[in-house]
N, C-alpha and C positions, 0 to 999 in steps of 0.2 A: 504494500500500500504506500503510495507516494506521500500522503499526509497521514501520519499515525494518530490514533486517538491519544488524547492527553491522559496520562496516568502518572502515578508517583515515580515510576522508574523510567519514564520517557522524558528526555530533556529537549528543550527548544532547539538545541544545536542539531538534533536529528531531522529537523524540518529542512526542506530544500532552501537554498540561500534566498531566493526571492520571497519565500514564505516567512523566513526568519525576520526579514526587514519589516513586515507588516505589524506583528505584535510590538516590535521595538518602537515603531512610529506611533502606534496607539498609546503606548506607555508614555512617550515623551510629550504628548498633547496634554493640555491642562485639564481635560475632562473627557467625557464621551464625545466621539467624533462621527461625522457622516463620512460616507465613502469618498466624497469629493475632497474633504479635508485630508484624508489619508493619502489620496492621490497627490495632492499638493505637497505633502511632506515627502513623498517618494519621488517627486519630480515627474509625475505622469501628466500629460496634457489633458487636463480635466474638461476643457472646452469641447473636446471631441468625445461624443458618447461611445464610439466604438473602442476607445482606449479606456474609458471609465468602467464599462460593464464587465470586462474580464477581471478587473480589480475587485469589483463588487462580488463576483463569483468566488474569488479567492477568500474574501472576508467571510462570506457565508459558509464556505467549506471549513474555515478555521473555527467558526461558531459550531458547526455540526460535529466537529471532532473535539470540542471542548477547550480550544486554545483561547477563544475570545467569547464575549457575551454580546448578544444583540438586544438592545432595549426595545420596548414596545413602540417608541417613536422612530425607530430605524437607525438610531445611533449605535456605535460599537464601542465597547470598553473591554479592558482586560478582565480576566477572571481573577478572583481573589484566592 
């Protein structure tokens, strides 16, 4: 599996490099962030929807695997 489920024995360093950058950028933000803000932190051209949607997919995949948390308003935050 490319993106492992988060467990106590799986470290963030086991994520692929482009996925490692996402939780790091969410952590550096002052609070919960939208996908657009993560894209800006990562240097993605957020004005182009075709570049933003793959990032959103990665964020959701990290949520599904337990690395991030998605709030009801659509913002993302790190898991505690």
